[in-house]
N, C-alpha and C positions, 0 to 999 in steps of 0.2 A: 229832569228836563230831557226833552227829546233829542235835541242837537247838543252834543258835547265837544265838538271840534269844528273849526272853520274848514277843515278838510271835507267836511260832510257837504260837498257841493259837486258840481260837475266840472270837468276839465275846461269846458268852454268859458265858464265864469272867470276862472283863473287866467286863461289865456287872454280873454277880453280885458280883464283888469290890467294885465301887463301892457296890452295895446294902449289903453287909456293913459296909463302911467307914462309910457315913453312917447306917444305920438300926439296925444291931444290934451297935455296936462293943463293948459291955459285956455283951450278953446271950448271945452265942455265943463263949465263950472257948475252946472245944474242939470240933473236928470231926475226923472220921476217915473217910478214903476207903480203899476196898479194890479191888483189881483182881485178878481171877482169870482165868486163861486156861482156857477151857473147850472149846477147839477139838479137844482130843485130841492136839495136837502137844506133844511133850516140849520145853518152853522152860527146863527146869532147868539145862541146860548154859549158859545165857546169864546166870545169876545174877551173876557177877562182872562181866561187861560191862555189865549193867544198873546195877550199883552205881557204876560209872565215869561212865556217862551221867548218872545222877541227881545224883551229886556235882557234875559239871560244871554241870548245869542249876541247881542250887541256888546256884552262884556267880555266875550271870548277873545283870546289871543292865540296866535300860532306859538307852539312850543318849538324848542330846539330840534327835537326829533322829527316833527312835521316839516320844519324848514329844510332839514337835512334830506328828508325824502324828496321834496320838491327840487332841491338842488341836484339830486342824483338823476333826475328825468332827463334823458337825452334822446334827440333824434339827429345823429351825427354830431350835433353840438348841444350844449345844455339848453333846455327848453326855456328856463327862467333865468334871466340875467341877474348877476350879483346885486346890482342896485335895486332891482325889483324885490329880491329876497330881502334886502335890508328894508325896503318899504313895508313888506308884510311883517317883518320882525317888530316894527314900530306901529303897526296898524292900529288905529283907534277908531272904531266904528261908532261907539257911543257919542263921541264928540263931533262926529263928521256927517252923520245922517240923522234925519227925523222920520217919524212915521206916524200915521193915524190908522186907527181901526175904526171904521164907520159902518153904520147900518144905513143903507140907502135902498129905498123901495122894498124893504124887507129882506135885503140881501147883504151879506157880509162883504165889505170892501176894505182892503189893506192897501194904503199908499205909502211908499217910501220915496224920500226926496234927499238929494244932496249932490255933491261933487261926484261925477261919473265914476272916478276910481274907487270911490267907497260904496256909493249906492248900488253898483252892479252886483254886489254880494247879496 
């Protein structure tokens, strides 16, 4: 599998997830993201492989070493608050987001839907 850790993301996603967790927990119960390949390359043949990769990604969990690393990040104060670290410890993407891989007009399109604090990943 290509992605082997939920830390294989950018800092922005983690910080926005914390924002959603703390400031908009009940206001944004549904978010949808869509990825379309507009490069002109035919990626439709990768549809099944992408499904395997996404299913694997959905099963990933943060381990204690990764969570300790996130806890250690500071900018005068800890970047990630203890309750958010606990949320990440219990993170369950598989049961909180859904996705579709579609072929539309000959183009590959991936859609992810769910509560913002989960689907932002």
